C-alpha positions in Angstrom: 59.1 -1.2 1.5 58.5 2.5 2.0 57.2 3.8 5.3 53.4 3.9 5.4 52.2 7.5 5.1 49.6 9.4 7.1 46.2 10.2 5.5 44.9 13.6 6.6 41.1 13.8 6.5 39.0 16.8 7.3 35.7 15.9 8.9 33.3 18.9 8.5 30.0 19.1 10.3 27.7 21.7 8.8 24.9 23.0 11.1 24.2 24.4 14.5 23.0 21.3 16.4 26.3 19.5 16.7 27.7 19.3 20.3 31.1 20.8 20.9 32.5 17.7 22.4 32.2 15.9 19.1 35.6 17.3 18.2 37.2 15.3 21.0 35.6 12.0 19.9 37.5 11.9 16.6 41.1 10.9 17.0 43.6 8.7 15.3 42.6 5.9 17.7 39.1 6.0 16.3 40.4 4.7 13.0 43.0 2.0 14.0 41.3 -0.6 11.8 41.9 1.4 8.6 44.6 0.2 6.2 46.6 3.4 6.7 47.1 5.7 9.7 44.3 8.4 9.8 44.8 11.9 11.1 41.3 13.4 11.4 40.8 17.2 11.5 37.4 18.1 12.9 35.7 21.3 11.8 32.2 22.6 12.8 30.6 25.1 10.5 27.7 26.7 12.3 26.6 28.7 9.3 26.2 26.9 6.0 25.7 29.9 3.8 28.0 29.8 0.7 30.5 32.5 1.8 31.0 31.1 5.3 31.3 27.5 4.1 33.7 28.4 1.4 35.9 30.5 3.7 36.2 27.8 6.4 37.0 25.0 4.0 39.6 27.1 2.2 41.2 27.9 5.5 41.5 24.2 6.2 43.1 23.5 2.8 45.6 26.3 3.3 46.7 25.2 6.8 46.8 21.4 6.2 47.8 18.9 3.5 44.4 17.4 3.1 43.8 14.1 1.2 40.0 14.3 1.4 37.0 16.0 3.1 34.1 14.1 4.8 31.1 16.4 5.0 27.9 15.9 7.0 25.1 18.3 7.6 21.6 18.4 9.0 20.4 21.3 6.9 18.1 19.3 4.6 18.7 21.5 1.5 20.7 20.4 -1.5 22.2 24.0 -1.9 25.1 22.8 0.2 25.9 20.1 -2.4 26.3 22.8 -5.1 28.9 24.7 -2.9 30.8 21.5 -2.2 30.8 20.5 -5.9 32.3 24.0 -6.8 35.0 23.7 -4.1 36.0 20.3 -5.3 36.2 21.3 -8.9 38.5 24.3 -8.0 40.8 22.6 -5.5 40.8 18.9 -6.8 40.3 17.7 -3.3 37.9 14.7 -2.9 34.8 15.6 -0.9 32.7 12.7 0.5 29.2 13.8 1.4 27.7 11.2 3.9 24.2 12.5 4.7 21.9 15.5 4.9 21.3 18.0 2.1 24.8 17.6 0.8 24.1 13.9 0.0 21.2 14.8 -2.3 22.5 13.7 -5.6 23.6 16.5 -7.8 23.8 15.9 -11.6 25.6 16.8 -13.6 28.7 17.9 -11.6 31.2 20.5 -12.4 34.1 19.5 -14.8 37.0 18.2 -12.8 35.0 17.7 -9.7 35.9 14.9 -7.2 32.7 15.3 -5.3 31.2 11.9 -4.2 27.8 11.5 -2.6 26.6 8.6 -0.4 23.1 9.2 -1.7 20.9 7.9 -4.4 19.8 9.6 -7.6 16.2 10.4 -8.4 16.2 7.6 -11.1 17.2 5.1 -8.5 14.5 6.3 -6.1 11.9 6.1 -8.8 12.9 2.6 -9.6 12.3 1.6 -6.0 9.0 3.5 -5.9 7.7 1.6 -8.9 8.7 -1.7 -7.2 6.6 -0.7 -4.2 3.7 0.0 -6.6 4.2 -3.4 -8.1 4.3 -5.1 -4.7 0.9 -3.8 -3.7 -0.6 -3.8 -7.3 -1.0 0.0 -7.3 -1.0 0.2 -11.1 -3.0 3.5 -11.4 -1.5 6.7 -10.0 -1.2 10.4 -10.4 1.9 12.7 -10.2 2.0 16.1 -8.6 5.1 18.3 -8.9 6.0 21.9 -8.1 8.3 24.1 -10.2 11.2 23.0 -8.1 14.4 22.5 -10.2 14.6 19.0 -11.6 10.8 18.4 -11.9 11.1 18.0 -15.6 13.7 15.2 -15.2 11.4 13.6 -12.6 8.5 13.6 -15.0 10.6 12.3 -17.8 11.9 9.4 -15.7 8.3 8.6 -14.6 7.1 8.5 -18.2 10.0 6.3 -19.3 9.3 3.8 -16.6 5.6 3.6 -17.5 6.3 3.3 -21.2 9.1 0.7 -21.0 7.7 -1.5 -18.2 5.7 -4.7 -18.8 3.4 -4.0 -15.8 0.8 -2.0 -17.6 0.9 1.3 -15.7 -1.9 3.9 -15.9 -0.7 7.4 -15.3 -4.0 9.0 -14.6 -3.0 12.7 -14.3 0.0 15.0 -14.0 -0.4 18.2 -12.1 2.4 20.9 -12.0 1.8 24.1 -10.2 3.5 26.6 -7.9 3.4 25.6 -4.2 3.7 28.6 -2.0 1.7 30.6 0.5 1.2 33.4 -2.0 -0.8 31.1 -4.3 -4.6 31.1 -3.9 -5.7 28.3 -1.6 -9.0 27.9 -3.3 -7.4 27.5 -6.7 -5.0 24.8 -5.4 -7.8 22.9 -3.7 -9.8 23.0 -6.9 -6.9 21.5 -8.8 -6.5 18.8 -6.2 -10.2 17.9 -6.2 -9.9 17.0 -9.8 -7.6 14.0 -8.9 -9.4 10.7 -9.0 -6.4 8.5 -8.2 -5.8 6.9 -4.8 -2.0 6.7 -5.2 -0.2 10.0 -5.6 3.5 10.6 -6.3 4.9 14.0 -5.4 8.1 15.9 -6.3 8.8 19.1 -4.4 10.9 20.6 -1.7 10.2 20.1 2.0 8.7 23.6 2.4 6.5 23.1 -0.6 5.4 19.7 0.7 4.1 21.3 3.9 1.9 23.7 1.9 0.7 20.9 -0.4 -0.3 18.5 2.3 -2.2 21.2 4.2 -4.2 21.9 1.0 -4.7 18.2 0.3 -6.1 17.7 3.8 -8.6 20.5 3.2 -9.5 18.9 -0.2 -10.2 15.5 1.4 -7.2 13.7 -0.1 -5.5 12.8 3.1 -6.6 9.6 4.9 -6.5 5.8 4.9 -7.9 5.8 1.4 -5.0 7.6 -0.2 -1.3 6.7 -0.5 1.2 9.5 -0.8 4.8 8.8 -2.0 7.7 11.3 -2.0 11.4 11.2 -2.8 14.0 11.7 -0.1 14.4 15.3 -1.2 11.0 16.1 0.1 11.5 14.4 3.5 14.6 16.4 4.3 15.6 16.2 8.0 13.9 13.1 9.4 14.3 13.9 13.1 11.2 16.1 13.3 8.6 15.5 10.5 6.4 18.6 9.7 2.9 18.5 11.3 1.2 18.6 7.9 2.9 15.4 6.7 0.1 12.8 6.6 0.3 9.5 8.5 1.3 6.7 6.1 3.5 9.0 3.9 6.0 6.8 2.0 9.6 7.7 1.0 12.8 6.1 -0.2 16.2 6.8 1.5 19.5 5.1 1.7 20.2 2.4 4.3 22.3 4.8 6.4 19.3 6.7 7.5 19.4 4.9 10.9 23.1 4.7 11.3 24.8 6.7 14.1 26.8 9.8 13.2 30.0 8.0 14.3 29.3 5.1 11.8 28.5 7.5 9.0 31.8 9.4 9.6 33.7 6.1 9.6 32.2 5.1 6.3 33.3 8.4 4.7 36.8 8.2 6.1 37.1 4.6 5.1 36.4 5.5 1.4 39.3 7.9 1.5 41.6 5.6 3.4 40.9 2.5 1.2 41.4 4.6 -2.0 44.7 6.1 -0.6 45.9 2.6 0.3 45.1 1.4 -3.2 47.0 4.3 -4.7 49.9 3.8 -2.3 50.2 0.1 -3.3 50.2 1.0 -7.0 52.6 3.9 -6.9 54.5 3.7 -3.5 53.6 7.3 -2.4 50.6 9.5 -1.7 50.1 12.7 -3.7 49.4 16.1 -2.2 45.9 16.2 -3.5 44.4 19.3 -1.8 45.4 22.7 -3.1 44.9 26.2 -1.8 41.8 27.9 -3.0 43.9 30.7 -4.4 45.9 28.3 -6.6 45.0 28.1 -10.3 42.4 25.5 -11.1 43.1 22.5 -13.3 43.1 18.8 -12.9 46.5 17.0 -12.8 47.1 13.4 -13.9 48.1 12.5 -10.3 44.9 13.9 -8.8 42.7 12.2 -11.4 44.4 8.9 -10.7 43.9 9.3 -7.0 40.3 10.1 -7.6 39.8 6.9 -9.6 41.1 4.8 -6.7 38.2 6.1 -4.6 35.5 4.9 -7.0 35.6 1.2 -6.3 35.8 0.6 -2.6 34.5 -2.3 -0.4 34.4 -1.7 3.3 33.1 -4.1 5.9 31.4 -6.2 3.2 29.6 -3.2 1.9 29.9 -2.0 -1.7 30.9 1.7 -2.1 31.2 1.8 -5.8 30.6 5.1 -7.5 29.7 5.9 -11.1 30.8 8.8 -13.2 28.0 10.9 -11.8 29.6 10.7 -8.3 26.9 8.6 -6.6 26.5 5.0 -5.6 26.1 2.4 -8.4 24.5 -0.4 -6.3 23.0 1.3 -3.2 20.9 -0.5 -0.7 17.8 1.6 -0.2 15.0 1.4 2.4 11.4 2.3 2.2 10.2 4.3 5.1 6.7 5.4 6.2 5.4 7.9 8.8 3.6 5.8 11.4 0.7 6.9 13.7 3.3 8.0 16.3 4.7 10.4 13.8 8.0 8.5 13.6 9.7 7.3 10.5 9.4 3.5 10.3 11.3 1.2 7.9 8.7 -0.8 6.0 10.8 -2.2 3.2 14.3 -2.8 1.9 15.7 -2.8 -1.6 18.9 -4.8 -2.1 20.4 -6.4 -5.2 17.4 -5.7 -7.3 14.9 -7.3 -5.0 12.5 -5.5 -2.7 11.3 -7.0 0.7 8.3 -5.3 2.3 7.4 -5.6 5.9 3.7 -5.7 5.4 2.0 -8.1 3.0 -0.9 -5.7 3.0 -0.2 -2.0 3.2 -1.5 -0.7 6.6 -4.3 1.7 6.3 -3.5 4.1 9.1 -6.4 5.9 10.8 -6.4 8.7 13.4 -4.9 7.9 16.8 -7.0 5.4 18.7 -9.6 5.5 16.0 -10.7 2.5 13.9 -9.5 2.6 10.3 -12.3 3.4 7.9 -11.2 3.2 4.3 -14.3 3.6 2.1 -12.5 2.6 -1.1 -10.4 -0.3 -0.1 -11.6 -3.9 0.0 -10.1 -7.1 1.4 -10.9 -9.9 -1.1 -10.8 -13.7 -0.5 -10.3 -16.2 -3.3 -9.5 -19.9 -3.9 -7.3 -21.5 -6.4 -9.1 -23.4 -9.1 -8.0 -23.3 -12.8 -8.8 -21.5 -14.9 -10.7 -19.1 -12.7 -7.9 -18.5 -10.2 -4.4 -19.7 -11.1 -1.7 -19.3 -8.4 2.0 -19.0 -9.3 5.2 -18.1 -7.4 6.9 -14.8 -7.7 9.7 -14.1 -10.1 12.7 -15.6 -8.4 15.1 -12.9 -9.7 13.1 -9.9 -8.7 10.6 -11.2 -6.1 7.7 -9.4 -7.8 4.8 -10.7 -9.9 5.0 -10.7 -13.6 2.7 -9.0 -16.0 -1.1 -9.8 -15.9 -0.8 -11.2 -12.4 -1.9 -9.8 -9.1 0.0 -10.1 -5.8 -1.9 -12.4 -3.4 -0.9 -13.8 0.0 -1.4 -17.1 1.7 -1.2 -17.8 5.3 1.6 -20.1 6.3 2.8 -21.8 9.4 4.8 -19.4 11.6 8.5 -19.4 10.8 11.4 -17.2 11.8 12.6 -14.9 9.1 16.2 -13.6 8.8 15.4 -10.6 11.1 13.9 -12.9 13.8 10.4 -11.7 13.0 7.5 -14.0 12.3 6.5 -14.0 8.7 2.9 -15.4 8.7 2.3 -15.0 4.9 3.7 -16.2 1.7 3.6 -13.9 -1.3 2.2 -15.4 -4.4 0.9 -14.2 -7.7 -2.7 -14.8 -8.9 -4.2 -14.7 -12.4 -7.1 -16.2 -14.3 -10.6 -15.4 -15.4 -11.9 -14.2 -12.0 -8.8 -12.1 -11.4 -9.3 -10.3 -14.7 -12.9 -9.7 -13.7 -11.7 -8.3 -10.3 -9.2 -5.9 -12.0 -11.9 -4.6 -14.3 -14.2 -4.1 -11.4 -11.6 -2.2 -9.4 -11.1 0.1 -12.3 -14.8 0.6 -13.1 -16.1 0.8 -9.6 -13.0 2.6 -8.4 -11.8 0.7 -5.4 -8.4 -0.7 -4.3 -8.0 -4.2 -2.8 -5.7 -6.7 -1.3 -6.1 -10.4 -2.3 -5.6 -13.5 -0.2 -6.1 -17.2 -0.5 -8.4 -19.0 1.9 -6.8 -21.8 3.9 -9.7 -22.7 6.1 -11.9 -24.8 3.8 -12.6 -24.2 0.1 -15.8 -22.7 -1.4 -17.7 -22.7 1.9 -19.8 -25.1 3.9 -21.0 -25.6 7.5 -18.8 -27.7 9.8 -20.1 -28.1 13.3 -22.3 -25.1 12.9 -19.5 -22.8 11.6 -19.1 -21.7 8.0 -15.6 -22.1 6.4 -14.0 -21.3 3.1 -14.7 -18.2 1.1 -18.3 -17.9 2.4 -17.0 -18.1 6.0 -14.5 -15.3 5.3 -17.3 -13.0 4.1 -19.9 -14.0 6.6 -17.6 -13.4 9.6 -16.4 -10.1 8.0 -12.8 -11.1 7.6 -13.2 -10.2 4.0 -15.3 -7.6 2.2 -15.7 -9.7 -0.9 -15.0 -13.3 -2.2 -14.4 -14.0 -5.9 -13.7 -17.3 -7.6 -15.5 -20.4 -8.7 -18.2 -19.7 -6.1 -21.6 -21.2 -7.0 -24.7 -19.3 -6.0 -27.2 -21.4 -4.1 -30.1 -20.9 -1.7 -28.3 -21.8 1.5 -25.4 -19.4 0.9 -27.7 -16.6 -0.2 -29.3 -16.6 3.2 -26.1 -15.4 4.9 -24.3 -13.4 2.2 -25.3 -11.3 -0.8 -24.3 -12.5 -4.3 -23.8 -10.4 -7.3 -25.4 -11.2 -10.6 -23.8 -14.3 -12.1 -20.9 -13.7 -14.4 -20.4 -17.4 -15.5 -23.1 -19.9 -16.2 -22.4 -23.3 -14.7 -24.1 -26.3 -13.0 -23.4 -30.0 -12.9 -21.9 -31.9 -15.8 -20.5 -35.3 -16.5 -17.1 -35.9 -18.1 -16.2 -39.2 -19.8 -13.4 -40.4 -22.0 -14.1 -40.2 -25.7 -14.2 -43.7 -27.4 -11.8 -44.2 -30.2 -13.9 -47.0 -31.8 -11.6 -49.8 -30.9 -13.5 -53.0 -30.0 -12.1 -55.7 -27.8 -11.5 -59.0 -29.7 -13.8 -60.7 -27.1 -16.5 -58.0 -27.5 -19.0 -60.6 -28.9 -18.6 -62.5 -25.6 -19.2 -59.5 -23.3 -23.0 -59.5 -23.4 -23.0 -62.7 -21.2 -20.8 -63.8 -18.4 -18.6 -66.9 -18.9 -21.0 -69.0 -16.9 -23.9 -68.1 -19.2 -21.9 -69.0 -22.3 -21.0 -72.4 -20.7 -24.6 -73.1 -19.8 -25.7 -72.1 -23.4 -23.3 -74.5 -25.0 -23.8 -77.3 -22.5 -27.6 -77.0 -21.9 -28.9 -75.3 -25.0 -26.8 -77.2 -27.5 -25.3 -80.4 -26.2 -27.9 -81.7 -23.7 -30.9 -80.6 -25.7 -29.4 -81.9 -29.0 -28.8 -85.3 -27.4 -32.3 -85.2 -26.0 -33.9 -84.4 -29.4 -31.7 -87.1 -31.0 -32.7 -89.8 -28.5 -36.4 -88.9 -28.8 -36.3 -89.0 -32.6 -34.2 -92.2 -32.7 -36.7 -94.1 -30.5 -39.8 -92.4 -31.9 -42.5 -94.8 -33.0 -43.6 -92.4 -35.7 -41.7 -92.4 -39.0 -39.0 -94.6 -40.3 -36.7 -94.1 -37.3 -33.3 -95.5 -37.7 -30.0 -93.7 -38.3 -31.4 -91.1 -40.8 -31.7 -88.3 -38.1 -28.2 -88.2 -36.8 -26.7 -86.5 -33.7 -24.9 -84.1 -36.0 -28.2 -83.0 -37.6 -29.7 -82.5 -34.2 -26.8 -80.2 -33.1 -27.0 -78.3 -36.4 -30.7 -77.8 -36.0 -30.4 -76.4 -32.5 -27.4 -74.2 -33.4 -29.5 -72.6 -36.2 -32.4 -72.0 -33.9 -30.3 -70.3 -31.3 -28.4 -68.0 -33.6 -31.3 -67.6 -36.2 -29.2 -68.7 -39.1 -31.0 -69.4 -42.5 -29.3 -72.8 -43.3 -30.8 -76.0 -44.6 -31.9 -78.1 -41.7 -33.8 -81.4 -41.2 -36.6 -81.4 -38.7 -37.3 -84.3 -36.5 -40.6 -86.3 -37.2 -41.2 -87.5 -33.7 -43.8 -85.6 -31.6 -41.7 -85.6 -28.5 -38.6 -84.3 -30.3 -40.7 -81.6 -32.0 -42.0 -80.4 -28.7 -38.5 -80.3 -27.2 -37.2 -78.4 -30.2 -40.1 -75.9 -29.8 -39.3 -75.4 -26.1 -35.7 -74.7 -27.1 -36.8 -71.9 -29.5 -38.4 -69.8 -26.8 -35.2 -69.1 -24.7 -33.3 -68.7 -28.0 -35.7 -65.9 -29.0 -35.1 -64.2 -25.7 -31.3 -64.7 -25.7 -30.9 -63.2 -29.2 -32.3 -59.7 -28.7 -30.9 -59.4 -25.2 -27.4 -60.3 -26.6 -27.9 -57.7 -29.3 -29.0 -55.1 -26.7 -26.0 -55.8 -24.5 -23.6 -55.9 -27.4 -24.6 -52.4 -28.5 -24.2 -51.2 -25.0 -20.6 -52.3 -24.6 -18.2 -49.3 -23.9 -20.8 -47.1 -22.3 -20.1 -46.2 -18.6 -22.2 -48.3 -16.3 -23.1 -45.9 -13.6 -25.3 -46.5 -10.6 -25.6 -43.6 -8.3 -27.3 -42.6 -5.0 -27.8 -39.2 -3.6 -24.7 -38.1 -1.8 -24.8 -36.6 1.6 -24.5 -32.8 2.0 -21.2 -33.3 3.9 -19.7 -35.2 0.9 -21.1 -33.2 -1.9 -20.9 -29.6 -0.8 -17.1 -29.1 -0.9 -16.8 -30.4 -4.4 -19.4 -28.8 -6.6 -20.4 -26.1 -4.3 -23.8 -27.5 -3.4 -24.9 -28.0 0.2 -28.1 -29.8 -0.7 -28.3 -33.1 -2.7 -31.8 -32.5 -3.9 -30.6 -32.0 -7.5 -29.0 -35.4 -7.4 -32.4 -37.1 -6.9 -33.4 -36.1 -10.4 -30.0 -36.8 -11.9 -29.9 -40.3 -10.4 -33.5 -41.2 -11.4 -32.5 -43.3 -14.4 -34.7 -46.4 -14.9 -32.7 -47.9 -17.7 -31.4 -51.4 -17.2 -28.0 -51.2 -15.6 -28.4 -47.6 -14.3 -30.0 -48.3 -11.0 -28.7 -47.6 -7.5 -25.6 -49.2 -6.1 -25.7 -53.0 -5.8 -28.8 -53.1 -8.0 -27.2 -52.5 -11.4 -24.8 -54.9 -13.2 -21.8 -52.7 -12.3 -22.0 -51.6 -8.7 -20.4 -48.2 -7.9 -20.5 -45.6 -5.2 -20.0 -41.9 -4.7 -16.5 -40.8 -3.6 -13.9 -38.1 -3.8 -11.4 -38.6 -6.7 -7.8 -38.6 -5.5 -6.5 -36.7 -8.5 -5.3 -33.2 -9.0 -7.2 -32.8 -12.3 -9.9 -34.7 -14.1 -7.5 -35.7 -16.9 -5.5 -37.8 -14.4 -8.8 -39.3 -13.1 -9.7 -40.6 -16.5 -6.7 -42.9 -16.4 -7.3 -46.4 -15.0 -7.8 -46.2 -11.3 -5.9 -48.6 -9.1 -8.5 -48.1 -6.3 -10.7 -51.1 -6.0 -14.4 -50.8 -5.3 -15.3 -50.5 -1.7 -12.4 -48.4 -0.5 -13.0 -45.4 1.7 -13.7 -41.9 0.4 -10.7 -39.8 -0.8 -9.7 -36.2 0.1 -7.6 -34.0 -2.2 -6.8 -30.4 -2.9 -8.8 -30.4 -6.1 -11.6 -33.0 -5.5 -14.0 -34.3 -8.1 -17.0 -36.6 -7.5 -17.5 -39.7 -9.6 -18.3 -43.4 -9.7 -15.5 -45.9 -9.4 -16.2 -49.3 -10.9 -13.5 -51.9 -10.2 -10.1 -51.0 -11.8 -11.5 -48.3 -14.0 -13.0 -44.8 -13.7 -15.8 -44.2 -16.1 -16.9 -40.6 -15.4 -16.4 -37.5 -13.4 -19.4 -35.6 -12.0 -18.4 -32.1 -11.1 -18.8 -28.4 -11.8 -19.7 -27.8 -15.5 -17.5 -24.8 -16.0 -14.4 -26.6 -14.7 -15.1 -29.8 -16.7 -15.7 -27.9 -19.9 -12.4 -26.2 -19.4 -10.6 -29.5 -18.7 -12.2 -31.1 -21.8 -11.2 -28.1 -23.9 -7.6 -28.2 -22.8 -7.1 -32.0 -22.8 -4.1 -33.1 -24.8 -5.4 -35.2 -27.7 -9.0 -34.1 -27.0 -9.8 -37.5 -25.4 -12.2 -36.1 -22.8 -15.7 -34.9 -23.5 -18.7 -33.7 -21.5 -21.8 -35.8 -22.0 -24.4 -34.2 -24.2 -22.0 -31.6 -25.7 -21.8 -29.6 -22.5 -25.3 -30.6 -21.1 -25.7 -29.0 -17.7 -27.9 -30.2 -14.8 -29.1 -27.9 -12.1 -28.1 -24.8 -13.9 -26.8 -22.0 -11.8 -23.8 -19.5 -12.0 -20.7 -18.1 -10.3 -21.2 -14.9 -8.4 -19.2 -12.6 -6.2 -20.0 -13.0 -2.5 -20.4 -9.8 -0.5 -21.4 -9.0 3.0 -25.1 -8.7 3.7 -26.5 -5.3 2.7 -23.1 -4.3 1.2 -23.1 -0.8 -0.3 -20.9 -2.3 -3.1 -23.5 -4.7 -4.5 -25.4 -2.4 -6.8 -22.2 -0.9 -8.3 -20.7 -4.3 -8.9 -23.9 -5.7 -10.4 -24.1 -2.7 -12.8 -20.4 -3.1 -13.7 -20.8 -6.9 -14.4 -23.9 -6.3 -16.6 -21.9 -3.6 -18.4 -19.1 -6.0 -19.0 -21.6 -8.6 -20.4 -23.2 -6.0 -22.7 -19.9 -4.7 -24.0 -18.6 -8.2 -24.7 -15.8 -7.9 -22.2 -16.9 -11.1 -20.4 -17.1 -13.0 -23.7 -13.5 -11.9 -24.5 -12.3 -13.1 -21.2 -14.1 -16.4 -21.7 -12.4 -16.8 -25.0 -9.0 -16.2 -23.4 -9.4 -18.3 -20.3 -12.2 -20.8 -20.7 -11.9 -22.0 -24.3 -9.4 -24.6 -25.5 -8.2 -26.3 -28.7 -10.9 -29.0 -28.4 -13.7 -26.4 -28.0 -14.6 -26.5 -31.7 -14.6 -30.3 -31.8 -17.0 -31.0 -28.9 -20.1 -31.2 -31.2 -18.3 -33.1 -34.0 -18.4 -36.9 -34.2 -15.0 -38.5 -34.4 -15.0 -40.9 -37.4 -12.2 -42.8 -39.1 -11.7 -45.8 -41.3 -12.3 -49.2 -39.6 -8.9 -50.7 -38.7 -7.9 -54.2 -37.9 -8.5 -53.5 -34.2 -12.1 -52.8 -34.9 -12.7 -56.2 -36.6 -10.3 -58.4 -34.8 -13.0 -60.4 -33.0 -14.6 -61.5 -36.3 -11.2 -62.8 -37.6 -10.6 -64.6 -34.3 -14.0 -66.4 -34.6 -13.2 -67.4 -38.2 -9.8 -68.8 -37.1 -11.4 -70.8 -34.3 -14.1 -72.1 -36.7 -11.4 -73.1 -39.3 -9.6 -75.0 -36.5 -12.7 -76.9 -35.5 -13.4 -77.6 -39.1 -10.0 -79.2 -39.5 -10.6 -81.4 -36.5 -14.0 -82.5 -37.8 -12.4 -83.1 -41.2 -9.7 -85.3 -39.7 -12.2 -87.2 -37.6 -14.5 -87.8 -40.6 -11.6 -89.2 -42.6 -10.5 -91.4 -39.7 -13.9 -92.9 -39.3 -14.6 -93.3 -43.0 -11.2 -94.8 -44.0 -10.2 -96.7 -40.9 -12.9 -97.3 -38.3 -15.7 -98.1 -40.9 -13.9 -101.2 -42.2 -12.8 -102.5 -38.9 -16.3 -102.8 -37.5 -18.3 -105.9 -38.6 -21.6 -105.3 -40.4 -24.6 -105.7 -38.0 -28.0 -104.0 -37.6 -27.3 -103.8 -33.9 -24.6 -101.2 -34.5 -26.8 -98.8 -36.7 -26.8 -96.3 -33.9 -23.1 -95.7 -34.6 -24.0 -94.5 -38.1 -26.3 -91.9 -36.5 -23.4 -90.5 -34.5 -20.9 -90.7 -37.3 -23.1 -89.0 -39.8 
């Protein structure tokens, strides 16, 4: 093939701080890993004013056949970019700007320009800024701009993001004014004091930003309670930040901000080398791209083709693809912040549409060696319990929380991340009734917050003298506030302050709704099998035989076979079941007394059987007061005193364990939800207590769970959401030990009064009722007071038909026996008065 050509690249350094020996560092040996041989030409331009810069670059183009220019500067002003764009449009030479003011994206470029910038556009920066806002749930913000060129585009992009996004942004205020020392300081401060937002996005130059932050500090807008965000244009040269820049200032820059100068130059040269190699493979030669500045302008087809080969380059697994605007299509950007040591620190990275932040909670920087005091930022603890707090994973494609959810963190076991750093938290997304209350409070009371899930306990109880759960987080001042399904009680109120209740709750009982189906053996259920056997054997057979014997041998009356054993059984059957059928009473005194004695237990058995029969299907619950250790974690009560009254039933079958007909005990249900608990339990009576992430307390008869006793608000929600509406709370939502959910605050918290007033305002305006309709009601809510009724089916009456079938079968046996005796046995027995007793049996 043809001999590989040499690529001439001019490396231009604009500025005064570059050392002279940098020229000697760049040689062909520095680029041996490039696809073509590179001949670097190093130029240092001490003065970057337009005339000097234009003169020196034109001299290079006149003296060398240049295939491309790599430009780097530390000026920090984008005016250099305009000069380079003009030179490229006139000479057709590709210019690669790698950093500094020349890399600040310039749009639109001159026609015919081949100016490529390794920077990011203002639209791309705003996209990352909004991802940072989403990450920390900073949904409300203000925008401040100067009259610097491009501020209109900046505001238009901001408004387009807020209008098109699903997040629900609130652009509180937009301020645009001239930022210069000639402007009245008092007027500027008066404008700044009107701002009520805690998050402020700024667009201005570096010099204007110095003036703005000086005025903001005097206006009291600089400190840990405020978050300032600026684009890379405002940051400028990052080596020495201005003294007026506040600690915690956030900006967005490209990933090359920490690369060495040598690596930046190699990236720029690689783009030209890879593009030249691609053109050489396609055409077999390299064009003379660069022209003298004095040559007539105009793009040629060859130059345009060469430029297109530069637009899609991959180098060292990094994507250097450019769009028609001349800047990177898919840049990797980083989020930087000014730390307390006044050094720029990388706090996040944006790559392939996903942002990764270093801090799960944004650090509230204070003055050096001073504790951070942020009067408007709260740390909030919560606990997952549907529907009050629902925890979900982040969107796998973007890593952020979807609309109507709030970022929350959960402590995890220490694990090594990809950077070798310990990542102690998992980012999650929280939503629910209590989260909506929290968002409304933050807006009404005007505070910011970060939310985390407790891992040490649940609602809060004392274990070995130490409080855990949400109450423990507030009591030991690890959290300023705790919100969730947190019940107000006397013991907790002694160590923390509670807000006014925002949800009424207490203790309720959930049972499965009966569908009316009766067991075919329901008529046997009032008595045990042993009782039924004793009734038929003792009450019928034995007593019937006794009455028959007494009557047969009675000296009173005719005696003989007229009162048969069949008549005796029929008589006692009618007495037991109170049937109005023709009967023949015995005439003997002894048999009459025996019959009368039999009537008394029959009168007792009958109403008791009726009473027990009507009670079939009701849950047989004995209960005893649970210990505080067992009860407190489930329903939020540390004292079992309420249970004394609840368990004080005196009805038959409702006594304490081991005293009722169905023994049961208190325990923790091993189910994730009450619906699952209403299914038949495989846990036999007498097993130990159960622990679970979502515990409920109930009684466990053998092989079946009859009821859940738990928090009323949760049970009402579960019953309302149950598929098929098969669960119901006893008494249509009857609540025992009525109390409420409240927000826990530290003792004597200055936020209590403001939060109480806001909650009362929500209640008065109907906001709380709206949230209850959204989160707490379900499809079964309207049916809870209705009685389910339907036509009686075969299942409801099966027992009656079974009894009739059995009776018909017995009748057939008696019928066959009667015919056998009458037609066969009667004629085979000789007539004798000694055998008259057989007639008494046969008849």
